[in-house]
C-alpha positions, 0 to 999 in steps of 0.5 A, a space after each residue: 336508426 332512430 330510437 328517440 322515444 326510448 333513448 333516455 331509458 338506456 343511456 346513462 347520459 343521453 347525448 344531445 342528438 336525435 338518434 343513437 348509432 347501431 354501433 352503440 346499441 348493438 355493440 354489446 349485449 348490455 346495449 341490446 338489453 338496454 334497448 329491450 328495456 326501452 321498448 318495454 318502457 314504451 309499452 307501459 308508459 304514456 303513449 303520445 301519438 305523432 299529433 302530440 295529443 295523448 289520452 288517459 284511456 289510450 296510454 299503454 298495454 293496460 289501456 287495451 286490456 281495460 277497454 276490453 274489460 269495459 265492453 263486457 257484462 261483469 263491470 259497469 262504467 259510470 262515465 268519463 274514461 273508457 265510456 265509449 268502449 263500454 257503449 261498444 261503439 268506439 271502432 270507427 276509422 277516425 276514432 281515438 281507440 282505433 288509431 291508438 291501438 294500431 299505431 301504438 302496437 306497430 310502434 312497438 313492433 317496429 322497435 322490436 324489428 330493429 332489435 332483431 335485425 340489429 342483434 342478428 347482424 351484430 359482429 361483436 355480440 357473441 352467438 351465446 349472448 345473441 340467443 337469449 336476447 333474440 328469444 325475448 325479441 321474438 316473443 315480444 313481436 309475437 305478443 304484439 302481433 297477437 294483440 293486433 290480430 285480436 283487435 282488427 278482425 273477427 276471431 281466427 276460426 271465423 274465417 282464416 282467409 279474412 284480411 288481417 293487419 300487414 306483417 312487417 318483419 324489418 324496421 322502418 320499412 317505408 313502403 306500406 304493405 298490403 293486408 295479410 290474412 288471418 292464416 298468414 298472421 297466425 303462422 307468423 306469430 307461431 313461427 316467432 314463438 317457436 324460435 323464441 322457445 327454441 333459443 330462449 332462456 328462462 333467465 330474466 331481469 324481472 317479470 316485466 321481461 319476456 322469457 321462454 316460459 312467457 313464450 309458452 304462455 303466449 303460445 297457449 293463448 294463441 292455440 286457445 284462440 285457434 281451438 288447437 286444444 292439444 297444443 294449448 294444453 301443452 304450452 299452458 302446462 309448460 308455462 306454469 310448470 305443471 304444478 298448481 301448488 308450486 305455481 300458485 301463491 302460498 297462503 296462510 289462514 286468517 280469521 275473518 267474519 262473513 256478512 252474518 258476523 260468523 267467524 270463517 277461515 279465509 286464505 290470504 294470498 300474496 296478491 288478493 286482499 293487498 291491492 294486486 299492485 306488486 309483481 314481486 308479491 307471491 309467485 303468480 305474476 308471469 308478465 307485468 307492466 311495473 311502475 315506479 313513483 318516478 317512472 309511472 303511467 300515473 293516471 293512465 294506469 289501468 285497471 288500478 286508476 279506474 276501479 279504486 274508490 279513492 280521492 286519488 283515482 277516477 273511480 268510474 268502474 263498478 261491479 255488476 252486482 250479479 257477478 258478485 254473487 258468484 263468489 263465496 264469502 270464503 273465496 279470497 277473490 271476494 274483494 267486493 264492497 257494497 256502497 250506499 247506493 242502490 243503482 248500478 254503482 251499488 258494488 265496487 271492488 278493492 282488488 286493485 289499489 291505485 298508486 303511481 307505483 302500482 304494477 299491472 298484471 299482464 299474465 299470471 299462472 292461474 290463467 295458464 292453469 285454466 287454459 290447460 283445464 279448458 283444453 283438457 276438457 276436450 280430451 280428458 274431462 276428468 283430468 280437466 275437472 281435477 285441475 279446475 278443483 286444485 285451483 278452486 281450493 287454492 282460492 277458497 279453502 271451503 270449495 267443494 268439487 262440483 258434480 258437473 259434467 259435459 257442457 256444465 263442466 265447460 261452463 264452470 271453467 269459463 265462470 272460473 276464468 271470469 272470477 280469476 281474471 276480472 279486470 285484468 285481460 278483458 276476459 269476458 270479451 276475449 272468451 266471447 269473441 274466440 268462442 263465437 258467442 254473444 255478450 249480452 248484459 244483465 237487465 233490471 238496472 244492473 248496467 248504466 247502459 244495458 244495450 237492451 236493443 243492440 246486445 253483442 251477438 255471436 260474431 258481432 262486428 263490434 268485436 273488432 275495430 275498423 282500419 284507421 283512416 290515417 293508415 288507409 290514407 298513407 298506405 297505397 297498398 290498402 284499398 280505400 274500400 277496406 272498411 266496407 262491410 266491416 
C-alpha cells in the first residue's frame, strides 16, 4: 500500500522509503486518523499530476468550485487564470481542466478507499474506534463522487440512465471499470452517506474534517440535485441544527455611512467585513480547506487569490455591476467597491482577503438554511418564506419580508443563494445545471466575454466535461466513442 503523496503529513519522522506498511497506518486509531489528515491535506494543497506539470487554476477543491464560478454571470474574468472556464470552452478530452478534475478526484477516492479497507480489516483498532473513522471516510468518498457526478454528465434528472464515471470501491484496482449510470452513481453516493450518518460522530478535530452533520449537508445537496425535496429539507435541517439564530454568526451593530453620507446601522458578523478567511471566526463554517503560512496552496488558493485587488494576488476577477444592485447599503454582504474604471472592471469585492493562510469555505450553514427553504417551498410555501426572512434579517437589519408568492418566491430564494454564496461554490452554475435552466450573461459592456451568440442554454453540453483522453487510452472498458455527441 503506497501513500507516498501524504506520507509527510502523518509521520512525525518520514522514513527513507517509498511506502508505509498497512500495519503502521492501520495498527492504531491515531495512524488511521493521520491518514485522514493526509487525504484532506491533498484535497487542499497544490495538485501535481503524473507528468509533473502543475497549474495555478487546477490545484485543489477550491479550483473546481472557482472554475464553476467563472462560468456564470455574476463575476467577470479579466484574463489569465480561469479565463477558459469563463469562456465556457474548457471541456475537451485533452484539456487541463478535464484531466485535472478527473485525476484529482479519483486520486482522493483511491486514497479514501484504502482508508476504508484498511480500517475495516484492522485487527487492532477497536470497533468503537472504527465507527467514527469510517463515518468520516464514507462521507468523504460520497463527497468526492458527488463532485465527479456534477462535472462529467448532465444533471441527474436529465437522464438517470446516462453514462456516469466508473465506480471504484477498493484501492488500487488495476483493471479499469466501465462507465456507470447516473442512477448507479447516486445510489452509491447515498449508500455511503447513509452509512456515514448511521455510524458517524459529530466529534471532530476542526472544520476541515468530515462528521455526521457534514454527511447530512452532503445528502442535502445530493437530494437537492435529485429534486427529492422532503429528503433535501430533512438533511439540510439536520445539518445546521434547525435554529437559524444558533447557526448564523452572532452580530453586533456598528455605525457606518451609506453612499449618500447618511449614517446607517450595519450588522458586523464574524466573516463578512473581515475577509472570509478564517474558519474559526463565528460559527457558520461547516467544512473548510484551512491554510497555514507553512502549509499553504499559496497562489493556487481560490477564490481568495483571484478576487483580492492587491499587489500580492492575481486580481483578475471582478463583479457584474448589475449583481451589485441586488444588495442594499445595510446588507453586511455588500462588500463591493467601485473602481476608477468604467468598463467590466468597474466593481470588485472585498469579501475574500488573500494571504497564504486564508481558509477556504466549502460548506456553510446559510447554504443549508436556503436548501431547506427551497425544499419547503414545494410543500409549505409560508414556512419557506418565513425561513428565508430569518436569514435575510440576519444579513440586513433593515430587511423587509417580501410579499412574494408562487414563482416569485422561488425566484427570491434563488437570488438569495446567489447573494449569500457568490464566489464560494459556483452557485449560479450549480443551480442552473440542476434546475435545467440556461445561464445567459448580461449585455451592454458588463462582461469581457458576453457570449452573445452562444449563451449557455438549458441542458447545454457545456455544463459538463468530456471524458479525458488519457482515461480512454488507459481503460479498455471505456469505448473510444464515449465522447461522441458529448
